[in-house]
C-alpha positions as CSV (number, residue, x, y, z in Angstrom):
1,M,-131.4,149.4,105.8
2,S,-134.6,148.1,107.3
3,E,-136.4,147.9,103.9
4,D,-133.6,145.8,102.7
5,N,-134.0,143.5,105.6
6,E,-138.1,143.3,104.6
7,V,-137.3,142.1,101.2
8,L,-134.9,139.8,102.3
9,M,-137.4,138.1,104.5
10,L,-140.2,138.6,102.3
11,L,-138.0,136.4,99.4
12,K,-136.9,134.1,102.1
13,A,-140.5,133.4,102.9
14,L,-141.7,133.4,99.2
15,V,-138.7,130.6,98.5
16,E,-139.6,128.5,101.7
17,K,-143.5,128.7,100.4
18,V,-142.5,127.8,96.8
19,N,-140.3,124.6,98.1
20,K,-143.4,123.6,100.4
21,L,-145.7,123.9,97.1
22,E,-143.1,121.8,95.1
23,K,-142.8,119.5,97.7
24,A,-146.5,119.1,97.8
25,V,-147.5,118.7,94.4
26,Y,-144.5,115.9,93.4
27,D,-145.1,113.9,96.3
28,N,-145.9,110.2,95.4
29,D,-149.2,110.3,97.7
30,N,-150.3,113.7,96.1
31,M,-153.9,112.9,94.1
32,L,-152.7,115.4,91.4
33,M,-149.7,113.2,90.7
34,K,-151.5,109.7,91.2
35,S,-154.2,111.3,88.5
36,G,-151.9,112.2,85.9
37,F,-152.5,115.8,86.1
38,V,-149.2,116.5,87.2
39,V,-146.0,114.9,85.2
40,V,-142.3,115.2,85.9
41,D,-141.3,114.6,82.6
42,T,-143.1,116.2,79.5
43,P,-142.8,115.3,76.2
44,T,-140.9,117.3,74.1
45,P,-142.3,118.7,70.9
46,S,-141.5,118.4,67.2
47,M,-141.7,119.8,64.0
48,S,-141.2,118.3,60.7
49,V,-141.0,120.8,57.8
50,S,-141.9,119.9,54.1
51,N,-141.5,121.8,51.1
52,T,-144.6,123.2,49.9
53,G,-143.7,124.2,46.4
54,D,-142.2,127.3,44.7
55,V,-144.2,130.3,44.2
56,D,-144.7,129.8,40.6
57,N,-146.7,126.6,41.0
58,I,-148.8,128.1,43.6
59,A,-149.6,131.4,41.4
60,K,-150.9,128.8,38.8
61,M,-153.1,127.1,41.1
62,D,-156.6,127.4,40.9
63,W,-158.5,128.5,44.4
64,Q,-159.5,124.7,44.9
65,E,-156.2,123.7,44.5
66,I,-155.0,126.3,46.9
67,G,-157.6,125.1,49.3
68,A,-156.4,121.7,49.6
69,L,-152.5,122.7,49.9
70,V,-153.6,124.8,52.9
71,S,-155.5,121.8,54.2
72,K,-152.9,119.4,53.9
73,M,-150.4,121.9,55.4
74,E,-153.0,122.0,58.4
75,G,-152.5,118.3,59.1
76,G,-156.0,117.4,56.7
77,Y,-156.1,115.0,54.0
């Protein structure tokens, strides 16, 4: 039974430390918060899917066209 109590006490101590850390990090007077390294709201990532073409079209391309297509897919021009 003492082992269960030790685990419970350890969990309580960890929760208390995490709560103190969160309070310190998100405090408005904290230098990390003022500098912008810590933000409360993060941007939501978005993806756009484009049609790259049929397999037949890719099979008929030469290597230069395939390189251009891959570059375009990677965000290049």
